C-alpha positions as CSV (number, residue, x, y, z in Angstrom):
1,M,86.1,78.0,90.7
2,S,84.4,81.1,91.5
3,G,83.8,83.9,89.0
4,S,85.4,87.4,89.1
5,M,82.1,89.5,89.7
6,A,81.3,91.0,93.3
7,L,77.3,91.6,94.0
8,V,76.5,93.6,96.8
9,V,72.9,94.0,97.9
10,D,71.6,96.7,99.9
11,Q,68.1,96.9,100.4
12,R,65.8,96.2,102.8
13,G,63.3,93.4,101.8
14,A,64.7,92.0,99.1
15,A,65.9,88.1,99.0
16,L,68.1,86.1,96.9
17,E,66.9,82.8,95.7
18,L,68.0,79.6,93.2
19,G,67.5,80.3,89.9
20,S,67.5,77.9,87.3
21,H,70.7,76.7,84.4
22,G,72.9,77.6,87.7
23,T,71.9,81.1,88.7
24,L,71.1,83.4,91.5
25,V,67.9,85.7,91.2
26,L,67.5,88.7,93.2
27,R,63.5,90.2,94.0
28,R,63.6,92.9,95.0
29,A,61.0,94.3,97.6
30,D,59.2,95.7,94.5
31,G,58.8,92.5,92.9
32,R,61.2,93.4,90.2
33,R,63.9,90.6,89.3
34,D,67.8,91.0,88.4
35,R,69.4,87.2,87.6
36,V,73.4,86.4,87.6
37,G,75.1,83.3,86.9
38,L,76.9,81.9,89.9
39,R,80.2,80.8,88.1
40,A,80.5,84.4,87.5
41,L,80.6,85.3,91.1
42,G,83.9,85.7,93.5
43,S,81.6,87.3,96.3
44,V,78.5,88.5,97.6
45,V,77.9,91.4,100.6
46,L,74.6,91.4,101.9
47,H,73.7,94.6,103.8
48,G,71.1,94.2,106.1
49,D,68.0,92.4,106.4
50,V,68.2,90.2,103.1
51,Q,66.1,87.2,102.8
52,L,68.2,84.2,101.0
53,S,67.1,80.4,102.0
54,T,69.8,77.2,102.8
55,G,69.9,76.2,99.2
56,V,71.7,79.7,98.0
57,L,73.8,79.3,100.8
58,Q,74.8,75.5,100.2
59,A,75.1,77.1,96.5
60,L,77.6,79.7,97.1
61,A,79.5,77.2,99.2
62,A,79.8,75.0,96.2
63,A,80.8,77.5,94.0
64,G,83.2,78.6,96.5
65,V,82.0,81.8,96.5
66,A,82.4,84.3,99.4
67,L,79.2,85.6,101.3
68,A,79.6,88.7,104.1
69,V,76.5,89.6,106.0
70,L,77.1,93.2,107.2
71,P,74.9,94.4,110.1
72,L,72.3,97.3,110.6
73,R,73.2,97.8,114.0
74,S,77.0,99.0,114.3
75,R,77.5,96.7,117.5
76,A,76.4,93.5,115.6
77,P,78.9,91.4,114.5
78,A,79.4,90.7,110.6
79,V,79.3,87.1,109.6
80,G,80.8,85.3,106.6
81,F,80.0,81.5,105.2
82,T,82.5,79.8,103.1
83,Q,82.9,76.1,102.1
84,L,85.1,74.6,104.9
85,P,88.2,73.1,103.0
86,H,88.0,69.2,101.8
87,R,91.6,68.7,100.8
88,H,95.1,69.4,101.9
89,A,94.7,67.1,105.4
90,T,98.3,66.5,105.7
91,L,98.6,70.4,105.6
92,R,96.4,71.1,108.4
93,H,97.5,68.8,110.2
94,Q,101.3,70.7,110.5
95,Q,98.6,73.5,111.3
96,H,97.4,72.2,114.5
97,L,100.6,70.8,115.4
98,A,102.9,73.8,114.9
99,Y,100.1,75.5,117.6
100,E,100.2,73.2,119.8
101,D,104.0,73.9,120.0
102,A,104.9,76.6,121.2
103,A,108.2,77.6,119.6
104,R,106.6,76.9,116.3
105,R,103.7,78.9,116.9
106,L,105.8,81.5,118.0
107,A,107.7,81.6,115.1
108,L,104.6,81.7,113.3
109,A,103.3,84.4,115.1
110,R,106.3,86.2,114.7
111,T,105.9,86.2,110.4
112,V,102.9,87.8,111.2
113,V,103.6,90.3,113.6
114,A,106.7,91.1,111.4
115,A,104.7,91.8,108.1
116,K,102.8,93.8,110.0
117,L,105.7,95.9,111.2
118,Q,106.7,96.2,107.1
119,A,103.9,97.3,106.3
120,M,103.3,100.1,108.7
121,A,106.6,101.3,108.4
122,A,106.5,101.3,104.4
123,F,102.8,103.4,105.6
124,A,104.7,105.9,107.6
125,G,108.0,106.4,105.1
126,A,105.8,106.6,102.1
127,R,104.2,110.1,103.7
128,A,107.6,111.3,105.6
129,P,111.1,111.0,104.4
130,G,112.5,109.0,107.0
131,A,109.8,108.3,109.5
132,G,110.1,104.4,108.8
133,D,113.8,104.1,109.8
134,A,111.8,105.2,113.6
135,W,110.2,101.9,113.2
136,L,113.9,99.7,113.8
137,P,113.2,99.4,117.7
138,A,110.5,97.9,116.6
139,F,111.8,95.6,114.8
140,Q,114.6,95.1,117.4
141,A,111.9,94.2,119.9
142,L,110.1,91.8,117.6
143,D,114.0,90.0,117.1
144,T,114.0,89.1,121.1
145,A,110.6,88.8,122.0
146,G,110.3,85.4,124.0
147,D,106.8,84.1,123.9
148,L,103.6,85.2,122.9
149,A,102.2,87.8,125.3
150,V,105.7,89.7,124.7
151,L,105.5,89.4,120.9
152,M,101.4,90.7,121.1
153,G,103.0,93.3,123.4
154,V,105.0,94.4,120.4
155,E,103.1,95.0,118.1
156,G,99.9,96.5,120.1
157,A,103.0,99.1,120.9
158,A,103.9,99.2,117.1
159,T,100.1,99.8,116.5
160,K,99.4,102.5,118.8
161,R,102.3,104.3,117.0
162,H,100.9,103.8,113.6
163,F,97.7,105.5,114.3
164,A,99.3,108.3,116.3
165,G,101.3,109.0,112.6
166,L,97.8,108.2,110.9
167,Q,96.1,111.3,113.2
168,R,99.0,113.5,112.1
169,V,98.1,112.5,108.4
170,Y,94.9,113.6,108.2
171,G,96.2,116.9,109.8
172,T,93.5,119.4,111.4
173,N,92.4,121.7,107.8
174,G,90.8,118.8,105.9
175,P,87.0,117.8,105.5
176,F,87.5,114.8,108.0
177,R,89.0,114.2,111.6
178,F,91.0,111.0,112.9
179,K,91.4,111.4,116.5
180,G,92.6,107.9,117.1
181,R,91.3,105.0,116.7
182,S,87.7,103.6,118.0
183,R,85.6,100.3,116.7
184,Q,82.8,99.8,118.8
185,P,81.0,102.2,118.1
186,P,83.1,103.8,115.4
187,A,83.3,107.4,116.5
188,D,84.1,109.7,113.3
189,A,84.1,108.6,109.4
190,P,87.6,107.6,109.1
191,N,86.7,104.9,111.6
192,A,83.4,104.0,110.0
193,L,85.3,103.3,106.7
194,M,88.3,101.7,108.2
195,S,86.2,99.2,110.7
196,L,84.2,98.4,107.0
197,G,87.1,97.8,105.0
198,Y,89.0,95.2,107.8
199,T,85.6,93.5,107.1
200,L,85.4,92.9,103.7
201,A,89.0,92.3,103.8
202,Q,88.7,89.9,106.4
203,S,86.7,88.2,104.1
204,Q,88.8,87.8,101.1
205,A,91.4,86.7,104.0
206,T,88.9,83.8,104.9
207,Q,89.0,83.0,101.1
208,L,92.5,82.6,100.6
209,V,92.9,80.2,103.8
210,L,90.3,78.3,102.8
211,H,91.3,78.1,99.2
212,A,94.8,76.8,100.5
213,G,93.1,74.1,102.4
214,L,93.9,75.7,106.0
215,D,92.0,75.9,109.1
216,V,90.7,79.3,109.4
217,Q,89.8,79.0,112.7
218,L,93.1,78.4,114.0
219,G,95.5,81.3,113.9
220,F,99.2,81.8,115.4
221,L,99.1,85.0,116.8
222,H,95.3,85.2,117.0
223,G,94.6,82.0,119.2
224,L,91.8,79.6,119.3
225,Q,88.2,81.3,120.5
226,R,84.9,80.6,119.8
227,D,83.0,81.8,116.8
228,R,86.3,83.9,115.4
229,Q,88.1,83.4,112.2
230,S,91.5,83.3,114.1
231,L,94.1,82.7,111.0
232,A,91.8,85.3,108.7
233,L,92.9,87.3,111.3
234,D,96.4,87.2,111.0
235,L,96.1,87.6,107.6
236,L,94.3,91.0,107.8
237,E,97.3,92.4,110.1
238,P,99.4,93.5,107.4
239,A,96.9,94.6,105.2
240,R,95.3,96.9,107.9
241,S,97.7,99.8,106.9
242,A,96.9,99.3,103.3
243,V,92.9,100.0,104.3
244,D,93.8,102.7,106.5
245,G,95.7,104.7,103.3
246,W,93.0,103.7,101.1
247,V,90.2,105.4,103.2
248,H,92.4,108.6,103.9
249,E,92.8,108.7,99.7
250,L,89.9,108.2,99.6
251,L,88.6,111.1,102.4
252,A,91.1,113.4,101.5
253,G,91.9,112.6,98.0
254,T,89.6,111.8,95.8
255,G,86.6,114.0,97.0
256,A,84.3,111.0,96.3
257,I,83.0,110.3,99.8
258,T,82.0,113.5,101.5
259,P,80.8,114.4,105.0
260,A,77.7,114.7,103.8
261,M,77.5,110.8,103.2
262,F,77.6,109.8,107.1
263,A,75.4,109.8,109.4
264,P,75.2,108.9,113.5
265,T,73.6,106.2,114.5
266,L,71.3,106.0,118.2
267,D,74.2,104.3,119.9
268,G,76.7,107.2,118.6
269,A,77.8,105.3,115.9
270,M,78.9,106.9,112.8
271,R,77.8,104.8,109.5
272,L,77.9,105.4,106.1
273,T,74.0,106.5,104.6
274,A,73.1,104.7,102.0
275,E,74.0,107.5,99.5
276,G,77.4,106.8,101.2
277,R,77.5,103.1,100.7
278,A,76.5,103.2,97.0
279,A,79.2,105.4,96.5
280,F,81.5,103.0,98.8
281,Y,81.1,100.0,97.4
282,P,82.0,100.7,93.6
283,L,85.4,102.3,94.8
284,W,85.7,99.1,97.2
285,F,85.8,97.2,94.8
286,A,87.4,98.6,91.6
287,E,90.6,99.5,93.8
288,G,90.5,98.8,97.8
289,H,90.0,95.1,97.4
290,R,92.8,94.9,95.2
291,R,95.5,97.4,97.2
292,V,94.6,94.8,100.2
293,L,95.1,91.7,98.7
294,R,98.9,91.3,98.4
295,P,100.0,91.8,101.2
296,M,97.3,89.0,102.6
297,R,98.5,86.8,100.1
298,D,102.4,87.3,100.8
299,L,101.6,86.8,104.4
300,L,100.2,83.3,103.7
301,A,103.0,82.1,101.6
302,R,105.3,83.1,104.0
303,L,103.3,81.0,106.6
304,L,102.8,78.3,103.8
305,A,106.4,78.2,103.6
306,R,107.1,77.8,107.4
307,L,104.5,75.0,107.6
308,R,106.1,72.8,104.7
309,L,109.3,73.4,106.2
310,Q,108.6,72.6,109.6
311,A,107.1,69.4,108.4
312,N,110.0,68.4,107.1
313,D,111.9,68.8,110.4
314,G,113.6,72.3,108.8
315,A,112.0,74.3,111.8
316,P,113.9,77.6,111.6
317,A,115.1,79.0,114.7
318,A,112.5,81.6,116.4
319,G,113.9,84.4,114.8
320,A,114.9,83.4,111.3
321,A,114.2,86.3,109.1
322,D,112.1,85.2,106.3
323,S,113.3,84.9,102.7
324,A,112.6,83.6,99.1
325,V,108.6,84.1,99.7
326,P,106.8,81.5,97.2
327,S,104.2,82.2,95.1
328,L,101.2,80.5,95.9
329,G,99.4,78.2,93.1
330,T,97.1,78.8,91.0
331,N,94.3,77.1,92.8
332,S,94.9,79.0,95.9
333,V,95.2,82.7,94.7
334,M,91.4,84.2,95.0
335,P,90.4,86.3,91.9
336,V,90.0,90.2,92.5
337,P,86.4,90.4,91.3
338,D,84.5,93.1,89.3
339,F,81.7,95.3,91.1
340,A,78.0,94.8,90.5
341,C,75.3,96.6,92.9
342,M,71.8,95.6,93.1
343,P,70.6,98.2,95.3
344,G,67.5,99.9,96.0
């Protein structure tokens, strides 16, 4: 069982090593050393070029600690390392059977999109009274989508509506502008923080999936694709609007992150500076991390309930509503970490 501390290492030339008595040692570029117990850690985030051995990877995996490696270059992918599930083989078998059955996969993918639509409608309604009602046509289209292609079209149109609404939320008078979603590269500060938040949230989603005993590479809305954690991306969908809202509050409300904490890179991306990262990560692990965990956990509970129902030959109709969503067992819930940063 992993602990509750999040360790962020953001220093070029630093190294993580195995210490004695179940500890992890951070060796800084200047030779100084810091030590933390593996059992205290819930997640580790490495930013840029940090050295570590296969022994460290094995120890983190064995302790159930999520490891996310964020790139120095904006176009390089983030990388996650986790221990593969070794229990719940029957449940994973049902996951694979459901993926191969068009009707069952559509029902599960519909559950994912429904959770995302509900989250985006709640986001809109919380910022403009009555705005959530405008999402009714999207829910109606969701109910009638007869295949994955149509379902993905519904999801794409709804996401476009959400980002248009987010642009209005930012407006034109604040210190930050949002002109629409841009990813590779992120063209402005809101997009930079949204992308970083999605990456960190996906690491949480991966841990949730693995703790539940499922195959993280086999999603339902996101299909099987090489080197992609498709089920983690499914879980991320309803949490994206939570990230978007939290980032807006961070930039437009608290003033904790300022325009001076961003700088453009050679490829045109907007990125946090070292000062900005030092300000961002404590805020993420104090609040943002918690904000995104609930919608992902709730969606996972719905998917698990459907898989178990289908396994008992009680597969619901593709348009059936989700109800009586169960809570996950204590062994399936990833702890929310406290924060400890070891920067330069």
